Every structure is written in C-alpha cells, then in structure tokens.
C-alpha positions as CSV (number, residue, x, y, z in Angstrom):
1,Q,20.0,-4.9,-18.4
2,P,18.5,-2.3,-20.8
3,P,19.1,1.3,-20.3
4,A,16.7,3.2,-18.1
5,R,13.9,5.2,-19.7
6,T,12.9,8.5,-18.5
7,G,9.6,7.1,-17.0
8,D,11.4,4.3,-15.0
9,T,12.5,6.5,-12.2
10,M,9.2,8.1,-11.7
11,T,7.4,4.8,-11.8
12,E,9.8,3.4,-9.3
13,T,9.4,6.5,-7.1
14,H,5.7,6.2,-7.3
15,E,5.7,2.4,-6.5
16,M,8.0,3.2,-3.5
17,E,5.6,5.8,-2.0
18,A,2.6,3.4,-2.4
19,L,4.6,0.7,-0.5
20,T,5.6,3.1,2.1
21,E,2.1,4.1,2.5
22,A,0.8,0.6,2.8
23,L,3.3,-0.3,5.2
24,S,2.4,2.8,7.3
25,I,-1.3,1.8,7.2
26,I,-0.4,-1.7,8.4
27,D,2.0,-0.5,11.1
28,R,-0.6,2.1,12.4
29,A,-3.4,-0.6,12.6
30,L,-1.1,-3.2,14.2
31,G,-0.1,-0.7,16.8
32,E,-3.8,0.0,17.6
33,M,-4.8,-3.6,17.5
34,L,-1.9,-5.1,19.6
35,H,-3.1,-3.2,22.8
36,R,-6.6,-4.8,22.6
37,E,-7.8,-8.3,23.4
38,L,-10.5,-8.5,20.6
39,V,-10.6,-6.9,17.2
40,S,-13.8,-6.9,15.3
41,T,-13.9,-8.5,11.9
42,N,-15.3,-5.1,10.5
43,E,-12.0,-3.4,11.7
44,V,-10.0,-6.1,10.0
45,A,-12.0,-5.9,6.8
46,D,-11.6,-2.1,6.8
47,L,-7.8,-2.4,7.1
48,L,-7.7,-5.0,4.3
49,L,-10.0,-2.8,2.1
50,D,-7.7,0.2,2.7
51,I,-4.6,-1.9,1.6
52,R,-6.5,-3.3,-1.3
53,S,-7.6,0.0,-2.5
54,L,-4.0,1.4,-2.3
55,V,-2.6,-1.6,-4.2
56,A,-5.4,-1.4,-6.8
57,S,-4.7,2.2,-7.4
58,E,-1.0,1.5,-7.9
59,A,-1.6,-1.2,-10.3
60,A,-3.8,1.1,-12.3
61,V,-1.0,3.6,-12.5
62,L,1.4,0.9,-13.6
63,V,-1.0,-0.4,-16.3
64,Q,-1.2,3.2,-17.7
65,S,2.6,3.5,-17.8
C-alpha cells in the first residue's frame, strides 16, 4: 500500500461526511414514510433527487482532487 498523501485524509473525511449526510436524508425520509399508507411518486422522486444531488457533488469534488 502506498504511503498516504496529505490530501488523502481530507478526501476521506469529505467522503465520510457526504455518506453520513446521505444516510441521514434516507433515514429521515424513511422515518416519515413508514408511518403512512401511501407515498406519492413526487415525494419519492424528491428523495432520490436529493440523494443524487449529494452524490453528484461528492463525485465532482473527487474528480477535482
């Protein structure tokens, strides 16, 4: 395994924060949706778009690194 570079830890920290935020979004939405009988397709689409936006921004940061 090659030695760690200075940017590695920062990138890993940023990745972990993005994953934690994505999981938080999912958990919050699931908590709200589990108590309901029906969930609209718009609500599901909004959730997926929120997660996609977060992942896309993280990917852009990684490409720049």
